[in-house]
N, C-alpha and C positions, 0 to 999 in steps of 0.2 A: 437467652441467658441473662441473668441480672448482672449488672456492673458491680464490681467490688470497689466501693468508694474509698478513696484515699484522702477525702476531705477532712479538714479539721473543724468544720462548722456543721451545724445541724439545725434545720428548720422544724420546730415543734408543730404538731397539728393544732388547729385552731381551738379544739376542745380542751386542750391542756390549760392549766391555770395561767391567768394573765395578770400583769401588773397594771394594765390600763389600756386605753384606746386613744389614738391620735385622730383628730378631726380638724376641719378648718371652715371658717366663714369665708366666702369669696370676697375679694376686694371690690370696692364700689366701682372701680374703673375696668373691671373684667369685661372684655368685649362680648363674651357669650351671653351676658345677662343685661346688656344695655338696651333699653328701649325708651320711648318718650317719657314715661312716667316712672321708670325704674321698677316696674312691676315684676319683671323677671328676677331681679336681684332680691326683691322682697319675698317672692314665692319660694325660691330655692333656699333662702336663708331660713324661712319658716320650716321647711322640711328638714334641713340640717339640724336646726334647733330641736325639733321633735325627736330626731334620732339620738342626739346627744343626751337629752333628758331621759330617754329610755335606757340607754347604755349606763348612765349614771346611777340607775336603780341597782345595778349589779357591781360596778367597778368604776374607778376614776377615769375621767375624760380630760385630755389636754386639747384645748381648742386653739389652733393657730389663728391669729387675727392680725390684720394690717393696722397701722397707726390711725388712719382716718376712721376706722370703725371700732376702735378700742373703747371709746366712751359709750357707744351704743351697746357693745357687748357687755361691758361692765354693768350697765343698767339692766340689761336683760337677764343676766345671770347672778345678780347681787345676792339673791336668796337661794341660789342653787347649791346643792350639796354635791360634792364629788366632781365638780367641773372647774378646771383651772385654765385661765387664759394664758396663751403664750404669744406676746406681741413680737413680730419680726419686721425688720426694715428691709428695703431693697427689693420688695416684690409688690409693686403698685398694682399689678393685675393678678394677684394670687387667686388660684382656683381652689375648688373644694374636694377634688378627687384624690384623697390621701392614700387610698389603696395603691395607686400608681405613682404618686409623687413623693410620698414619705418613704423612709427606709423600709426595707424588708428585714425584719429582725430575725437573727439566728443566735445560736448558742455555740460556744467553742466545744468541740467534741473530743477533748483529750482527757482520758481517765486519770492522768497524772496531775491535772490542774483542776482547781475549783471552777465550777461552771460560771461563765461570764457572758453577759449579753454583748452582741455585736450588731452592727447595722450595715447591711449590704446596700451600696449605692449602684443601682442598675442604670444610671445615666438617662433618666427620663427625658425624652425629646419631643414631647407633645404628640404622642402616638404617631411617630413618623413625620412630624412637622405638618400634619394635616389641619391642626386646630390652633387658633391664635391664643393659646393659653399663655399667661405671663409667668407660669410656674414651670420652669425648665430644670435642667440639672443644677446641682448644688443645694437645692432645698433639702434633699435627704441628708446631706452632710451638716447643714445648719441645724436641723431638728435633732440629729444625733448629738451634735456638739453641745446643745443646750442641756442635755442630760449626762454629758460626759461619757457617752458610749462610743467606743472605738469603731471606726468605719472600715469595712472590708471593701477594697477597691475592686472593680471588675471592668473589663472591656466590653462586656455584653450590654446591649441596650434592650431593656425589657421593662415590663410594668408588673406590679404586684398582682393585678387582676388576671395575669396570664399564668400564674403559678398556683397549683393546687396540690398540697402534700397531705399524706395520711399519717405522718409522724412515724412511720414504720418502713421507710425506704422507698416509697412510691411517689412519683410526681406525674400529674396529669397536666398536659399543656397542648395548645393548638399550634400547628405549624404556621397558620396564617398570621399569627400575632408576633412571631419571633423570627421565623425563617423568611424574612422579607427585606428587600433592599432599603426601605425607608427606616429600618432599625439597624440591621446588621449586614450591610453590603459586602459581598464577597466572602462571607462566612458560611461554611458548610455545616451540615447537621452535626457532624462529628465534633467540630470545634465548640459549637453551642452546647452540646451534651456534656463535654468535659468541664465547661465552665459552670454548668448547672450542678454537676456532681460535686464540684469543688465548693461552691458557695452554699448549697442547700443540704449537702450530706446525704443525698438520695442514692439508692442502688439501682433503681430501674425507672426509666422514663417511658410513659405511654403517650404517644403522639396521636392527637386527633386532628383531622384535616382543618376544621374551621372554615372560614370564608374571608378572603381579602376584600376590603372595600364595602362589606355589607353594613358595617357600622363604623363609628369613629375609632374603635379599638382594634379593628380587624379580627373580631371574633374571640374576645377573651373567654377563657374557660370558666370564670366564675359566674357567667351568665348562662352557662350550658350544663355543667355537671359539677357536683360537689361531693367530697367524701363526707360520709356520716360517721364512719368508723373504718378501721382497716378492713378491706375486703367488701365494703358496702358503700354504694354511691346513690345519690339522688340526681336523676336526669330530668332536665326541663323539656317538656313536650309542647310544641306549638299548639295554639288553641284549635287549629284546624289541620288535621292530617289526612283528610279523605283523598280520594283519587284526584279530585279537581285541584288539590293543593300540592300535588306531587312535584311540580316544577318549582315550587317556592324554595328559594335557597335556604331559608330557615328550617324548613321541613327536611331538606336534604342533609343539612348539617346535623340535625338531630338524629336522622336515620343512620348516618355514617358513624356517629359517636356510639349509638346503641349497638350497631353491628360489631364495632371494634371492641367495646367493653364486654360484650357477650362472649367473644372468643378469647379474651385476654386473661392473663393472671397477673397478680401483683408481685412485688419484690419477694414475697415469702411463698409464692406459689399458689395463693388462694385464687379461686375463681370469684368474680364479682357477683354479689347480690345487688340487683338493680331495681330501685324503686323509681317511679316516674310521677311527675306532677305537671298537670296541664297549666299553661300560661293563662293569664287573664285575657279576655276578649276585648279588643279595642272598641268594638261596636257596643259593648255593654257599659262603657265608661261615660261620664258626663263631660263630653268633649264637643266643642263647637263644630258645626258643619264645615267651616272654613279650615280648621285645623285638621279634621279628619280627611278632607279632600286633599289637602297639601301632602299628608302622609301617604294616602293611597295613590296619589299621583307622582310620588317620588321626590317632591320638592323638599320634604322634611324626612329625616330618618324615622324609621319605625320605633316607637317608644320601647323602653326596656320593661316589659311586663312579666318578667320571669320571677318565679318565687324562690329560685335557688340562690338569689343574690341576698341572702340573709347573713347575719353575723352571729356566731356563737360567742357568748361571753361567760363569765364565771356563773355557773348554775342557771344559765338562761339562754334564750335564743331571741334575738331581735328580728322579727319576721314581718315581711311586707304584706300590705293589703292595698288593693288598687281601686275598689269600688265596683268590681264585678262580683255581685253577691254570691252567686253560685260557685264561681271559681275560688273566691276568697275563702269560703267556708270549706270547700273540699281540700284546698291546700293546707289550711290550718289543721284539719283533721290528720292529714298525712304527716305534717311536721311534729304533731303531738305524739303520734305513734312511733316516729323515728327517734325522738328525744324524750322518752317518758319520764326521765328523772330531772328534766330541766323545766323551768318556768318559761312558757312561751309568751313573749311580749309583742302583741300585734302593733304595728305602726303603719298608719295610712300614708302612702306616698302619692301626693297630688301632682307634683311638678317635676321632681328629679327624673322620673322615667322619660319625660319628654326632652330632657337634656342628655339622655344616653346612659343613665346609670341608676344606682339605687343605694341600698343600705351598705352592702359589702364594698361597693366601689368608693364610698365616701368615708370609710373607716380603715384603720390599720392597727391591729392589736400588737401589744408589747408583751411577749411571753415572760414568765418568771423562769430564770435559769435553774435547772436541776441537773445533777450528774446522772 
């Protein structure tokens, strides 16, 4: 039975009209991108810049930047249209994953009041303290304060990438990324659900198992399955699902999600129409033997080669490409069929996937409030 929400807030679907998108350049001192020649920092900055410029074709981008990189950013974007820099102090190791670190924007859901934007602070804690990011809690409040947006306080620790709504009462979420002691110790599923009902205005939550420890996020839903419309989802399929791969935890996570969604209904009683898109094959990418060996040997996390980590923007979709020609072409065809009235803007992701994320992970949309 669907929960009858008593919330006064509502999280619009990503395909609703947006005022803009929040992004960030990582700080020069961020530990994740430090190497002898700062090549890691240069590489991820290039990918972020490419995404920002693609989004700016459709709507405004606010790019958070630290003081030591402000001059560089001003030079890079001096001729850019629709990109505004937001300098902030106090974050010398700022990271780029704004889906998780920036606020999750909601709208007040009171028919007696004018619609107004609010920003939920879900107390980002570095994905359970596993990662030495310099961007912890309070950044969401600082970003919200810059625009004069009131903050909705929450005791829940979660990330934006773990929350997928259809704008019609349904939330998809993985147990592994929220019901875990490194985020919410001692909190039961019932308590977590009530807080999600309150802050997102949903009526029904569909829990997918996910996998703890499989990646830095503990299995965010935005790398697994996305809503295309109410009652319709796009599920990411591992590149190899044959019998030999049956023990692969990524394959198991996909199969569990598919089985649950096949048997589930949404908040309005609709059964899901499920489309699937195969991930890019690491073996088809231009990756050095050393890097591939480290990944296959477990020294490095498997890169995020999922095509569902795209971003819907006003009249468009910012869509990843990885360099696996066959998979890229097939995925592009699928997304064009699913979003026939939107312009698909392909963006090649060369380095972000090897740091654990992609387009959706590095962006956070700001909805336009409507009653």
